[in-house]
PDBQT receptor file of N, H, CA, C and O in Angstrom, charges set to zero:
ATOM      1  N   MET A   1       0.790  -1.050  -0.166  1.00  0.00    +0.000 N 
ATOM      2  CA  MET A   1       0.115  -0.134   0.068  1.00  0.00    +0.000 C 
ATOM      3  C   MET A   1       1.037   1.078   0.064  1.00  0.00    +0.000 C 
ATOM      4  O   MET A   1       1.755   1.348   1.027  1.00  0.00    +0.000 OA
ATOM      5  N   PRO A   2       0.992   1.819  -1.085  1.00  0.00    +0.000 N 
ATOM      6  CA  PRO A   2       1.788   3.552  -0.995  1.00  0.00    +0.000 C 
ATOM      7  C   PRO A   2       1.088   4.414  -0.229  1.00  0.00    +0.000 C 
ATOM      8  O   PRO A   2      -0.130   4.572  -0.147  1.00  0.00    +0.000 OA
ATOM      9  N   SER A   3       2.159   5.068   0.436  1.00  0.00    +0.000 N 
ATOM     10  H   SER A   3       3.149   4.940   0.369  1.00  0.00    +0.000 HD
ATOM     11  CA  SER A   3       2.173   6.112   1.667  1.00  0.00    +0.000 C 
ATOM     12  C   SER A   3       2.798   7.299   1.497  1.00  0.00    +0.000 C 
ATOM     13  O   SER A   3       3.562   7.525   0.558  1.00  0.00    +0.000 OA
ATOM     14  N   LEU A   4       2.525   8.059   2.335  1.00  0.00    +0.000 N 
ATOM     15  H   LEU A   4       1.904   7.876   3.097  1.00  0.00    +0.000 HD
ATOM     16  CA  LEU A   4       3.411   9.339   2.673  1.00  0.00    +0.000 C 
ATOM     17  C   LEU A   4       3.079   9.737   4.071  1.00  0.00    +0.000 C 
ATOM     18  O   LEU A   4       1.997   9.778   4.655  1.00  0.00    +0.000 OA
ATOM     19  N   ILE A   5       4.415  10.048   4.494  1.00  0.00    +0.000 N 
ATOM     20  H   ILE A   5       5.295  10.014   4.020  1.00  0.00    +0.000 HD
ATOM     21  CA  ILE A   5       4.583  10.990   5.532  1.00  0.00    +0.000 C 
ATOM     22  C   ILE A   5       3.718  12.526   5.457  1.00  0.00    +0.000 C 
ATOM     23  O   ILE A   5       3.860  13.358   4.561  1.00  0.00    +0.000 OA
ATOM     24  N   ILE A   6       2.849  12.637   6.584  1.00  0.00    +0.000 N 
ATOM     25  H   ILE A   6       2.734  11.961   7.311  1.00  0.00    +0.000 HD
ATOM     26  CA  ILE A   6       2.308  14.072   6.472  1.00  0.00    +0.000 C 
ATOM     27  C   ILE A   6       2.487  14.746   7.681  1.00  0.00    +0.000 C 
ATOM     28  O   ILE A   6       2.071  14.262   8.734  1.00  0.00    +0.000 OA
ATOM     29  N   ASN A   7       3.133  15.938   7.624  1.00  0.00    +0.000 N 
ATOM     30  H   ASN A   7       3.472  16.331   6.769  1.00  0.00    +0.000 HD
ATOM     31  CA  ASN A   7       3.596  16.815   8.615  1.00  0.00    +0.000 C 
ATOM     32  C   ASN A   7       2.424  17.804   9.068  1.00  0.00    +0.000 C 
ATOM     33  O   ASN A   7       1.503  18.148   8.327  1.00  0.00    +0.000 OA
ATOM     34  N   GLY A   8       2.585  18.186  10.320  1.00  0.00    +0.000 N 
ATOM     35  H   GLY A   8       3.333  17.906  10.922  1.00  0.00    +0.000 HD
ATOM     36  CA  GLY A   8       0.726  19.235  10.980  1.00  0.00    +0.000 C 
ATOM     37  C   GLY A   8      -0.389  18.164  11.013  1.00  0.00    +0.000 C 
ATOM     38  O   GLY A   8      -1.418  18.837  11.091  1.00  0.00    +0.000 OA
ATOM     39  N   MET A   9      -0.716  16.944  10.998  1.00  0.00    +0.000 N 
ATOM     40  H   MET A   9       0.119  16.397  10.935  1.00  0.00    +0.000 HD
ATOM     41  CA  MET A   9      -1.967  16.757  10.990  1.00  0.00    +0.000 C 
ATOM     42  C   MET A   9      -1.789  16.801  12.967  1.00  0.00    +0.000 C 
ATOM     43  O   MET A   9      -0.705  16.459  13.439  1.00  0.00    +0.000 OA
ATOM     44  N   SER A  10      -2.820  17.195  13.819  1.00  0.00    +0.000 N 
ATOM     45  H   SER A  10      -3.701  17.473  13.436  1.00  0.00    +0.000 HD
ATOM     46  CA  SER A  10      -2.723  17.262  15.120  1.00  0.00    +0.000 C 
ATOM     47  C   SER A  10      -4.490  16.568  15.807  1.00  0.00    +0.000 C 
ATOM     48  O   SER A  10      -4.803  16.377  16.982  1.00  0.00    +0.000 OA
ATOM     49  N   CYS A  11      -5.199  16.376  14.736  1.00  0.00    +0.000 N 
ATOM     50  H   CYS A  11      -4.945  16.531  13.782  1.00  0.00    +0.000 HD
ATOM     51  CA  CYS A  11      -6.503  16.271  15.515  1.00  0.00    +0.000 C 
ATOM     52  C   CYS A  11      -7.079  15.675  14.560  1.00  0.00    +0.000 C 
ATOM     53  O   CYS A  11      -6.551  15.731  13.449  1.00  0.00    +0.000 OA
ATOM     54  N   GLU A  12      -8.437  14.875  14.764  1.00  0.00    +0.000 N 
ATOM     55  H   GLU A  12      -8.866  14.829  15.667  1.00  0.00    +0.000 HD
ATOM     56  CA  GLU A  12      -9.840  14.163  13.762  1.00  0.00    +0.000 C 
ATOM     57  C   GLU A  12     -10.085  15.487  12.898  1.00  0.00    +0.000 C 
ATOM     58  O   GLU A  12     -11.113  15.335  12.238  1.00  0.00    +0.000 OA
ATOM     59  N   HIS A  13      -9.695  16.304  12.752  1.00  0.00    +0.000 N 
ATOM     60  H   HIS A  13      -8.860  16.427  13.289  1.00  0.00    +0.000 HD
ATOM     61  CA  HIS A  13     -10.377  16.948  11.696  1.00  0.00    +0.000 C 
ATOM     62  C   HIS A  13      -9.477  17.240  10.409  1.00  0.00    +0.000 C 
ATOM     63  O   HIS A  13      -9.739  17.304   9.207  1.00  0.00    +0.000 OA
ATOM     64  N   CYS A  14      -8.194  17.404  11.232  1.00  0.00    +0.000 N 
ATOM     65  H   CYS A  14      -7.982  17.351  12.208  1.00  0.00    +0.000 HD
ATOM     66  CA  CYS A  14      -6.480  17.222  10.676  1.00  0.00    +0.000 C 
ATOM     67  C   CYS A  14      -7.122  15.883   9.407  1.00  0.00    +0.000 C 
ATOM     68  O   CYS A  14      -7.290  15.931   8.188  1.00  0.00    +0.000 OA
ATOM     69  N   ARG A  15      -7.327  14.829  10.399  1.00  0.00    +0.000 N 
ATOM     70  H   ARG A  15      -7.191  14.789  11.389  1.00  0.00    +0.000 HD
ATOM     71  CA  ARG A  15      -7.109  13.161  10.223  1.00  0.00    +0.000 C 
ATOM     72  C   ARG A  15      -8.003  13.190   8.876  1.00  0.00    +0.000 C 
ATOM     73  O   ARG A  15      -7.732  12.687   7.785  1.00  0.00    +0.000 OA
ATOM     74  N   ALA A  16      -8.941  13.789   9.195  1.00  0.00    +0.000 N 
ATOM     75  H   ALA A  16      -9.161  14.197  10.081  1.00  0.00    +0.000 HD
ATOM     76  CA  ALA A  16     -10.781  13.989   7.947  1.00  0.00    +0.000 C 
ATOM     77  C   ALA A  16     -10.267  14.712   6.730  1.00  0.00    +0.000 C 
ATOM     78  O   ALA A  16     -10.256  14.169   5.625  1.00  0.00    +0.000 OA
ATOM     79  N   SER A  17      -9.846  15.925   6.936  1.00  0.00    +0.000 N 
ATOM     80  H   SER A  17      -9.855  16.366   7.833  1.00  0.00    +0.000 HD
ATOM     81  CA  SER A  17      -9.119  16.679   5.617  1.00  0.00    +0.000 C 
ATOM     82  C   SER A  17      -8.324  15.875   4.671  1.00  0.00    +0.000 C 
ATOM     83  O   SER A  17      -8.489  15.686   3.466  1.00  0.00    +0.000 OA
ATOM     84  N   VAL A  18      -7.153  15.315   5.732  1.00  0.00    +0.000 N 
ATOM     85  H   VAL A  18      -7.019  15.469   6.711  1.00  0.00    +0.000 HD
ATOM     86  CA  VAL A  18      -6.421  14.525   4.851  1.00  0.00    +0.000 C 
ATOM     87  C   VAL A  18      -6.792  13.505   3.811  1.00  0.00    +0.000 C 
ATOM     88  O   VAL A  18      -6.450  13.350   2.639  1.00  0.00    +0.000 OA
ATOM     89  N   ALA A  19      -7.677  12.801   4.693  1.00  0.00    +0.000 N 
ATOM     90  H   ALA A  19      -7.954  12.927   5.645  1.00  0.00    +0.000 HD
ATOM     91  CA  ALA A  19      -8.382  11.523   3.760  1.00  0.00    +0.000 C 
ATOM     92  C   ALA A  19      -9.027  12.016   2.735  1.00  0.00    +0.000 C 
ATOM     93  O   ALA A  19      -9.072  11.431   1.652  1.00  0.00    +0.000 OA
ATOM     94  N   LYS A  20      -9.821  13.595   3.062  1.00  0.00    +0.000 N 
ATOM     95  H   LYS A  20      -9.785  14.069   3.941  1.00  0.00    +0.000 HD
ATOM     96  CA  LYS A  20     -10.882  13.587   1.569  1.00  0.00    +0.000 C 
ATOM     97  C   LYS A  20      -9.978  13.749   0.858  1.00  0.00    +0.000 C 
ATOM     98  O   LYS A  20      -9.955  13.110  -0.194  1.00  0.00    +0.000 OA
ATOM     99  N   ALA A  21      -8.635  14.896   1.259  1.00  0.00    +0.000 N 
ATOM    100  H   ALA A  21      -8.654  15.415   2.114  1.00  0.00    +0.000 HD
ATOM    101  CA  ALA A  21      -8.390  15.120  -0.226  1.00  0.00    +0.000 C 
ATOM    102  C   ALA A  21      -6.912  14.381  -1.043  1.00  0.00    +0.000 C 
ATOM    103  O   ALA A  21      -6.246  14.788  -1.995  1.00  0.00    +0.000 OA
ATOM    104  N   VAL A  22      -6.826  13.499  -0.429  1.00  0.00    +0.000 N 
ATOM    105  H   VAL A  22      -7.368  13.169   0.344  1.00  0.00    +0.000 HD
ATOM    106  CA  VAL A  22      -6.157  12.133  -0.899  1.00  0.00    +0.000 C 
ATOM    107  C   VAL A  22      -7.426  10.802  -1.465  1.00  0.00    +0.000 C 
ATOM    108  O   VAL A  22      -7.332   9.623  -1.805  1.00  0.00    +0.000 OA
ATOM    109  N   ALA A  23      -8.467  11.712  -1.331  1.00  0.00    +0.000 N 
ATOM    110  H   ALA A  23      -8.543  12.670  -1.055  1.00  0.00    +0.000 HD
ATOM    111  CA  ALA A  23      -9.685  10.722  -1.914  1.00  0.00    +0.000 C 
ATOM    112  C   ALA A  23     -10.073  11.048  -3.434  1.00  0.00    +0.000 C 
ATOM    113  O   ALA A  23     -10.331  10.319  -4.391  1.00  0.00    +0.000 OA
ATOM    114  N   THR A  24     -10.015  12.330  -3.284  1.00  0.00    +0.000 N 
ATOM    115  H   THR A  24      -9.805  12.922  -2.506  1.00  0.00    +0.000 HD
ATOM    116  CA  THR A  24      -9.844  12.970  -4.380  1.00  0.00    +0.000 C 
ATOM    117  C   THR A  24      -8.919  12.826  -5.660  1.00  0.00    +0.000 C 
ATOM    118  O   THR A  24      -9.123  13.142  -6.832  1.00  0.00    +0.000 OA
ATOM    119  N   VAL A  25      -8.027  12.346  -5.145  1.00  0.00    +0.000 N 
ATOM    120  H   VAL A  25      -7.861  12.089  -4.192  1.00  0.00    +0.000 HD
ATOM    121  CA  VAL A  25      -6.779  11.930  -6.502  1.00  0.00    +0.000 C 
ATOM    122  C   VAL A  25      -6.984  10.706  -7.602  1.00  0.00    +0.000 C 
ATOM    123  O   VAL A  25      -6.879   9.510  -7.331  1.00  0.00    +0.000 OA
ATOM    124  N   PRO A  26      -7.222  11.128  -8.583  1.00  0.00    +0.000 N 
ATOM    125  CA  PRO A  26      -7.511  10.085  -9.226  1.00  0.00    +0.000 C 
ATOM    126  C   PRO A  26      -6.966   8.761  -9.567  1.00  0.00    +0.000 C 
ATOM    127  O   PRO A  26      -5.795   8.824  -9.941  1.00  0.00    +0.000 OA
ATOM    128  N   GLY A  27      -7.640   7.204  -9.541  1.00  0.00    +0.000 N 
ATOM    129  H   GLY A  27      -8.591   7.153  -9.237  1.00  0.00    +0.000 HD
ATOM    130  CA  GLY A  27      -7.055   6.321  -9.336  1.00  0.00    +0.000 C 
ATOM    131  C   GLY A  27      -6.738   5.652  -7.808  1.00  0.00    +0.000 C 
ATOM    132  O   GLY A  27      -6.168   4.570  -7.665  1.00  0.00    +0.000 OA
ATOM    133  N   VAL A  28      -7.384   6.801  -6.312  1.00  0.00    +0.000 N 
ATOM    134  H   VAL A  28      -7.847   7.680  -6.429  1.00  0.00    +0.000 HD
ATOM    135  CA  VAL A  28      -6.997   6.412  -5.318  1.00  0.00    +0.000 C 
ATOM    136  C   VAL A  28      -8.132   5.677  -5.095  1.00  0.00    +0.000 C 
ATOM    137  O   VAL A  28      -9.117   6.281  -5.519  1.00  0.00    +0.000 OA
ATOM    138  N   GLU A  29      -8.473   4.292  -4.447  1.00  0.00    +0.000 N 
ATOM    139  H   GLU A  29      -7.673   3.801  -4.102  1.00  0.00    +0.000 HD
ATOM    140  CA  GLU A  29      -9.426   3.602  -3.914  1.00  0.00    +0.000 C 
ATOM    141  C   GLU A  29     -10.301   3.746  -2.604  1.00  0.00    +0.000 C 
ATOM    142  O   GLU A  29     -11.508   3.982  -2.554  1.00  0.00    +0.000 OA
ATOM    143  N   SER A  30      -9.261   3.514  -1.365  1.00  0.00    +0.000 N 
ATOM    144  H   SER A  30      -8.281   3.322  -1.405  1.00  0.00    +0.000 HD
ATOM    145  CA  SER A  30      -9.620   3.884  -0.469  1.00  0.00    +0.000 C 
ATOM    146  C   SER A  30      -8.164   4.538   0.157  1.00  0.00    +0.000 C 
ATOM    147  O   SER A  30      -7.086   4.344  -0.405  1.00  0.00    +0.000 OA
ATOM    148  N   VAL A  31      -8.313   5.368   1.451  1.00  0.00    +0.000 N 
ATOM    149  H   VAL A  31      -9.189   5.525   1.907  1.00  0.00    +0.000 HD
ATOM    150  CA  VAL A  31      -7.335   5.693   1.843  1.00  0.00    +0.000 C 
ATOM    151  C   VAL A  31      -7.347   6.019   3.796  1.00  0.00    +0.000 C 
ATOM    152  O   VAL A  31      -8.192   6.619   4.461  1.00  0.00    +0.000 OA
ATOM    153  N   GLU A  32      -6.234   5.434   4.175  1.00  0.00    +0.000 N 
ATOM    154  H   GLU A  32      -5.549   4.946   3.635  1.00  0.00    +0.000 HD
ATOM    155  CA  GLU A  32      -6.328   5.513   5.384  1.00  0.00    +0.000 C 
ATOM    156  C   GLU A  32      -5.303   6.250   5.889  1.00  0.00    +0.000 C 
ATOM    157  O   GLU A  32      -4.101   6.122   5.653  1.00  0.00    +0.000 OA
ATOM    158  N   VAL A  33      -6.038   7.294   6.840  1.00  0.00    +0.000 N 
ATOM    159  H   VAL A  33      -7.014   7.398   7.032  1.00  0.00    +0.000 HD
ATOM    160  CA  VAL A  33      -4.737   8.265   7.998  1.00  0.00    +0.000 C 
ATOM    161  C   VAL A  33      -4.262   7.893   9.073  1.00  0.00    +0.000 C 
ATOM    162  O   VAL A  33      -4.932   6.922   9.423  1.00  0.00    +0.000 OA
ATOM    163  N   SER A  34      -3.348   8.143   9.939  1.00  0.00    +0.000 N 
ATOM    164  H   SER A  34      -2.803   8.932   9.654  1.00  0.00    +0.000 HD
ATOM    165  CA  SER A  34      -3.031   7.932  10.831  1.00  0.00    +0.000 C 
ATOM    166  C   SER A  34      -2.621   8.631  11.842  1.00  0.00    +0.000 C 
ATOM    167  O   SER A  34      -1.407   8.514  12.008  1.00  0.00    +0.000 OA
ATOM    168  N   LEU A  35      -3.169   9.351  12.630  1.00  0.00    +0.000 N 
ATOM    169  H   LEU A  35      -4.156   9.446  12.496  1.00  0.00    +0.000 HD
ATOM    170  CA  LEU A  35      -2.462  10.574  13.151  1.00  0.00    +0.000 C 
ATOM    171  C   LEU A  35      -1.343  10.192  14.129  1.00  0.00    +0.000 C 
ATOM    172  O   LEU A  35      -0.589  11.163  14.191  1.00  0.00    +0.000 OA
ATOM    173  N   GLU A  36      -0.928   9.248  14.883  1.00  0.00    +0.000 N 
ATOM    174  H   GLU A  36      -1.541   8.459  14.832  1.00  0.00    +0.000 HD
ATOM    175  CA  GLU A  36      -0.193   8.479  15.570  1.00  0.00    +0.000 C 
ATOM    176  C   GLU A  36       0.994   8.142  14.603  1.00  0.00    +0.000 C 
ATOM    177  O   GLU A  36       2.053   8.553  15.079  1.00  0.00    +0.000 OA
ATOM    178  N   LYS A  37       1.160   7.458  13.271  1.00  0.00    +0.000 N 
ATOM    179  H   LYS A  37       0.300   7.124  12.884  1.00  0.00    +0.000 HD
ATOM    180  CA  LYS A  37       2.300   7.770  12.486  1.00  0.00    +0.000 C 
ATOM    181  C   LYS A  37       2.546   8.532  12.040  1.00  0.00    +0.000 C 
ATOM    182  O   LYS A  37       3.689   8.657  11.601  1.00  0.00    +0.000 OA
ATOM    183  N   LYS A  38       1.543   9.541  11.889  1.00  0.00    +0.000 N 
ATOM    184  H   LYS A  38       0.615   9.440  12.246  1.00  0.00    +0.000 HD
ATOM    185  CA  LYS A  38       1.594  10.859  10.669  1.00  0.00    +0.000 C 
ATOM    186  C   LYS A  38       1.793  10.594   9.305  1.00  0.00    +0.000 C 
ATOM    187  O   LYS A  38       2.443  11.310   8.543  1.00  0.00    +0.000 OA
ATOM    188  N   ARG A  39       1.231   9.573   9.022  1.00  0.00    +0.000 N 
ATOM    189  H   ARG A  39       0.703   8.992   9.642  1.00  0.00    +0.000 HD
ATOM    190  CA  ARG A  39       0.875   8.884   7.690  1.00  0.00    +0.000 C 
ATOM    191  C   ARG A  39      -0.579   8.471   7.064  1.00  0.00    +0.000 C 
ATOM    192  O   ARG A  39      -1.502   7.909   7.653  1.00  0.00    +0.000 OA
ATOM    193  N   ALA A  40      -0.521   8.935   5.625  1.00  0.00    +0.000 N 
ATOM    194  H   ALA A  40       0.229   9.392   5.146  1.00  0.00    +0.000 HD
ATOM    195  CA  ALA A  40      -1.366   8.438   4.483  1.00  0.00    +0.000 C 
ATOM    196  C   ALA A  40      -1.446   7.513   3.709  1.00  0.00    +0.000 C 
ATOM    197  O   ALA A  40      -1.098   7.911   2.598  1.00  0.00    +0.000 OA
ATOM    198  N   ALA A  41      -1.758   6.343   3.697  1.00  0.00    +0.000 N 
ATOM    199  H   ALA A  41      -2.041   6.019   4.600  1.00  0.00    +0.000 HD
ATOM    200  CA  ALA A  41      -1.547   5.179   2.784  1.00  0.00    +0.000 C 
ATOM    201  C   ALA A  41      -3.267   4.697   2.493  1.00  0.00    +0.000 C 
ATOM    202  O   ALA A  41      -4.288   4.656   3.180  1.00  0.00    +0.000 OA
ATOM    203  N   TRP A  42      -2.888   4.370   1.038  1.00  0.00    +0.000 N 
ATOM    204  H   TRP A  42      -2.058   4.403   0.481  1.00  0.00    +0.000 HD
ATOM    205  CA  TRP A  42      -4.351   4.235   0.361  1.00  0.00    +0.000 C 
ATOM    206  C   TRP A  42      -3.941   2.866  -0.474  1.00  0.00    +0.000 C 
ATOM    207  O   TRP A  42      -2.848   2.312  -0.355  1.00  0.00    +0.000 OA
ATOM    208  N   THR A  43      -5.155   2.358  -1.460  1.00  0.00    +0.000 N 
ATOM    209  H   THR A  43      -6.043   2.808  -1.557  1.00  0.00    +0.000 HD
ATOM    210  CA  THR A  43      -5.395   1.264  -2.277  1.00  0.00    +0.000 C 
ATOM    211  C   THR A  43      -5.336   2.154  -3.608  1.00  0.00    +0.000 C 
ATOM    212  O   THR A  43      -5.311   3.384  -3.635  1.00  0.00    +0.000 OA
ATOM    213  N   GLU A  44      -5.324   1.468  -4.476  1.00  0.00    +0.000 N 
ATOM    214  H   GLU A  44      -5.344   0.469  -4.455  1.00  0.00    +0.000 HD
ATOM    215  CA  GLU A  44      -4.890   1.877  -6.384  1.00  0.00    +0.000 C 
ATOM    216  C   GLU A  44      -6.409   1.214  -6.871  1.00  0.00    +0.000 C 
ATOM    217  O   GLU A  44      -6.802   0.094  -6.544  1.00  0.00    +0.000 OA
ATOM    218  N   LYS A  45      -7.199   2.244  -7.779  1.00  0.00    +0.000 N 
ATOM    219  H   LYS A  45      -6.881   3.154  -8.045  1.00  0.00    +0.000 HD
ATOM    220  CA  LYS A  45      -7.609   1.165  -8.338  1.00  0.00    +0.000 C 
ATOM    221  C   LYS A  45      -7.253   0.912  -9.857  1.00  0.00    +0.000 C 
ATOM    222  O   LYS A  45      -7.516  -0.021 -10.615  1.00  0.00    +0.000 OA
ATOM    223  N   SER A  46      -6.505   2.178 -10.028  1.00  0.00    +0.000 N 
ATOM    224  H   SER A  46      -6.291   2.936  -9.412  1.00  0.00    +0.000 HD
ATOM    225  CA  SER A  46      -5.841   2.477 -10.937  1.00  0.00    +0.000 C 
ATOM    226  C   SER A  46      -4.019   3.362 -10.671  1.00  0.00    +0.000 C 
ATOM    227  O   SER A  46      -3.744   4.061  -9.695  1.00  0.00    +0.000 OA
ATOM    228  N   PRO A  47      -3.154   3.069 -11.725  1.00  0.00    +0.000 N 
ATOM    229  CA  PRO A  47      -2.069   4.145 -11.551  1.00  0.00    +0.000 C 
ATOM    230  C   PRO A  47      -2.067   5.356 -10.546  1.00  0.00    +0.000 C 
ATOM    231  O   PRO A  47      -2.464   6.313 -11.212  1.00  0.00    +0.000 OA
ATOM    232  N   VAL A  48      -1.852   5.705  -9.467  1.00  0.00    +0.000 N 
ATOM    233  H   VAL A  48      -1.529   4.928  -8.926  1.00  0.00    +0.000 HD
ATOM    234  CA  VAL A  48      -2.213   6.799  -9.058  1.00  0.00    +0.000 C 
ATOM    235  C   VAL A  48      -0.526   7.724  -8.601  1.00  0.00    +0.000 C 
ATOM    236  O   VAL A  48       0.416   7.417  -7.870  1.00  0.00    +0.000 OA
ATOM    237  N   ASP A  49      -0.924   9.303  -9.750  1.00  0.00    +0.000 N 
ATOM    238  H   ASP A  49      -1.689   9.553 -10.344  1.00  0.00    +0.000 HD
ATOM    239  CA  ASP A  49       0.553   9.658  -9.288  1.00  0.00    +0.000 C 
ATOM    240  C   ASP A  49       0.940  10.726  -8.205  1.00  0.00    +0.000 C 
ATOM    241  O   ASP A  49       0.460  11.829  -7.944  1.00  0.00    +0.000 OA
ATOM    242  N   ILE A  50       1.976  10.012  -7.670  1.00  0.00    +0.000 N 
ATOM    243  H   ILE A  50       2.366   9.116  -7.882  1.00  0.00    +0.000 HD
ATOM    244  CA  ILE A  50       2.257  10.768  -6.150  1.00  0.00    +0.000 C 
ATOM    245  C   ILE A  50       2.034  12.081  -6.226  1.00  0.00    +0.000 C 
ATOM    246  O   ILE A  50       1.079  12.539  -5.600  1.00  0.00    +0.000 OA
ATOM    247  N   GLU A  51       2.799  12.869  -6.941  1.00  0.00    +0.000 N 
ATOM    248  H   GLU A  51       3.575  12.497  -7.450  1.00  0.00    +0.000 HD
ATOM    249  CA  GLU A  51       2.715  14.323  -7.052  1.00  0.00    +0.000 C 
ATOM    250  C   GLU A  51       1.516  14.885  -6.576  1.00  0.00    +0.000 C 
ATOM    251  O   GLU A  51       1.421  15.732  -5.688  1.00  0.00    +0.000 OA
ATOM    252  N   ALA A  52       0.433  14.262  -7.342  1.00  0.00    +0.000 N 
ATOM    253  H   ALA A  52       0.510  13.574  -8.064  1.00  0.00    +0.000 HD
ATOM    254  CA  ALA A  52      -0.747  14.230  -7.480  1.00  0.00    +0.000 C 
ATOM    255  C   ALA A  52      -1.002  14.400  -5.991  1.00  0.00    +0.000 C 
ATOM    256  O   ALA A  52      -1.277  15.475  -5.458  1.00  0.00    +0.000 OA
ATOM    257  N   VAL A  53      -0.892  13.322  -5.425  1.00  0.00    +0.000 N 
ATOM    258  H   VAL A  53      -0.668  12.449  -5.858  1.00  0.00    +0.000 HD
ATOM    259  CA  VAL A  53      -1.222  13.284  -3.740  1.00  0.00    +0.000 C 
ATOM    260  C   VAL A  53      -0.684  14.293  -3.041  1.00  0.00    +0.000 C 
ATOM    261  O   VAL A  53      -1.287  15.213  -2.488  1.00  0.00    +0.000 OA
ATOM    262  N   ARG A  54       0.950  14.011  -3.102  1.00  0.00    +0.000 N 
ATOM    263  H   ARG A  54       1.439  13.264  -3.551  1.00  0.00    +0.000 HD
ATOM    264  CA  ARG A  54       0.983  15.413  -2.716  1.00  0.00    +0.000 C 
ATOM    265  C   ARG A  54       0.760  16.884  -2.598  1.00  0.00    +0.000 C 
ATOM    266  O   ARG A  54       0.958  17.439  -1.517  1.00  0.00    +0.000 OA
ATOM    267  N   LYS A  55       0.242  17.741  -3.957  1.00  0.00    +0.000 N 
ATOM    268  H   LYS A  55       0.081  17.290  -4.835  1.00  0.00    +0.000 HD
ATOM    269  CA  LYS A  55      -0.205  18.445  -4.185  1.00  0.00    +0.000 C 
ATOM    270  C   LYS A  55      -1.784  18.643  -3.102  1.00  0.00    +0.000 C 
ATOM    271  O   LYS A  55      -2.029  19.462  -2.216  1.00  0.00    +0.000 OA
ATOM    272  N   ALA A  56      -2.525  17.624  -3.610  1.00  0.00    +0.000 N 
ATOM    273  H   ALA A  56      -2.326  16.959  -4.330  1.00  0.00    +0.000 HD
ATOM    274  CA  ALA A  56      -3.581  17.502  -3.091  1.00  0.00    +0.000 C 
ATOM    275  C   ALA A  56      -3.771  17.815  -1.389  1.00  0.00    +0.000 C 
ATOM    276  O   ALA A  56      -4.752  18.300  -0.827  1.00  0.00    +0.000 OA
ATOM    277  N   VAL A  57      -2.559  17.388  -0.835  1.00  0.00    +0.000 N 
ATOM    278  H   VAL A  57      -1.761  16.995  -1.293  1.00  0.00    +0.000 HD
ATOM    279  CA  VAL A  57      -2.706  17.239   0.732  1.00  0.00    +0.000 C 
ATOM    280  C   VAL A  57      -1.953  18.491   1.093  1.00  0.00    +0.000 C 
ATOM    281  O   VAL A  57      -2.261  18.888   2.217  1.00  0.00    +0.000 OA
ATOM    282  N   ALA A  58      -1.068  19.224   0.481  1.00  0.00    +0.000 N 
ATOM    283  H   ALA A  58      -0.818  18.902  -0.432  1.00  0.00    +0.000 HD
ATOM    284  CA  ALA A  58      -0.283  20.481   0.586  1.00  0.00    +0.000 C 
ATOM    285  C   ALA A  58      -1.528  21.859  -0.061  1.00  0.00    +0.000 C 
ATOM    286  O   ALA A  58      -1.185  23.041  -0.031  1.00  0.00    +0.000 OA
ATOM    287  N   ALA A  59      -2.843  21.451  -0.567  1.00  0.00    +0.000 N 
ATOM    288  H   ALA A  59      -3.122  20.491  -0.592  1.00  0.00    +0.000 HD
ATOM    289  CA  ALA A  59      -3.832  22.205  -0.814  1.00  0.00    +0.000 C 
ATOM    290  C   ALA A  59      -4.527  22.378   0.374  1.00  0.00    +0.000 C 
ATOM    291  O   ALA A  59      -4.761  23.562   0.617  1.00  0.00    +0.000 OA
ATOM    292  N   VAL A  60      -4.863  21.715   1.052  1.00  0.00    +0.000 N 
ATOM    293  H   VAL A  60      -4.672  20.753   0.854  1.00  0.00    +0.000 HD
ATOM    294  CA  VAL A  60      -5.369  21.725   2.538  1.00  0.00    +0.000 C 
ATOM    295  C   VAL A  60      -4.675  22.243   3.938  1.00  0.00    +0.000 C 
ATOM    296  O   VAL A  60      -5.084  22.752   4.981  1.00  0.00    +0.000 OA
ATOM    297  N   GLY A  61      -3.693  21.932   3.523  1.00  0.00    +0.000 N 
ATOM    298  H   GLY A  61      -3.360  21.518   2.675  1.00  0.00    +0.000 HD
ATOM    299  CA  GLY A  61      -2.912  23.066   4.604  1.00  0.00    +0.000 C 
ATOM    300  C   GLY A  61      -1.878  22.229   5.340  1.00  0.00    +0.000 C 
ATOM    301  O   GLY A  61      -1.600  22.428   6.522  1.00  0.00    +0.000 OA
ATOM    302  N   PHE A  62      -1.269  21.194   4.521  1.00  0.00    +0.000 N 
ATOM    303  H   PHE A  62      -1.495  21.032   3.560  1.00  0.00    +0.000 HD
ATOM    304  CA  PHE A  62      -0.609  19.963   5.636  1.00  0.00    +0.000 C 
ATOM    305  C   PHE A  62       0.550  19.682   4.361  1.00  0.00    +0.000 C 
ATOM    306  O   PHE A  62       0.389  19.828   3.149  1.00  0.00    +0.000 OA
ATOM    307  N   ASP A  63       1.709  19.244   5.083  1.00  0.00    +0.000 N 
ATOM    308  H   ASP A  63       1.840  19.125   6.068  1.00  0.00    +0.000 HD
ATOM    309  CA  ASP A  63       3.013  18.965   4.614  1.00  0.00    +0.000 C 
ATOM    310  C   ASP A  63       3.279  17.772   4.620  1.00  0.00    +0.000 C 
ATOM    311  O   ASP A  63       3.652  17.176   5.630  1.00  0.00    +0.000 OA
ATOM    312  N   PRO A  64       3.074  17.069   3.105  1.00  0.00    +0.000 N 
ATOM    313  CA  PRO A  64       3.706  16.120   2.761  1.00  0.00    +0.000 C 
ATOM    314  C   PRO A  64       5.021  16.062   2.276  1.00  0.00    +0.000 C 
ATOM    315  O   PRO A  64       5.554  16.904   1.553  1.00  0.00    +0.000 OA
ATOM    316  N   GLU A  65       5.825  14.395   2.972  1.00  0.00    +0.000 N 
ATOM    317  H   GLU A  65       5.393  13.711   3.559  1.00  0.00    +0.000 HD
ATOM    318  CA  GLU A  65       7.089  14.280   2.798  1.00  0.00    +0.000 C 
ATOM    319  C   GLU A  65       7.308  13.527   1.514  1.00  0.00    +0.000 C 
ATOM    320  O   GLU A  65       8.452  13.288   1.126  1.00  0.00    +0.000 OA
TER     321      GLU A  65
């Protein structure tokens, strides 16, 4: 399962915002975001552009590594 470290998440609202952002990226099937691990992971129904995931996360105010 591909994933990214996401900096700046501190609450359930942050987790939900990141999950929603990642879910909008073409090819993403499902998303799991962990506050404890500071990580967003997703399954793919078709190839996903990791740069598109980074941009989607950054657009909602978080710092993807």
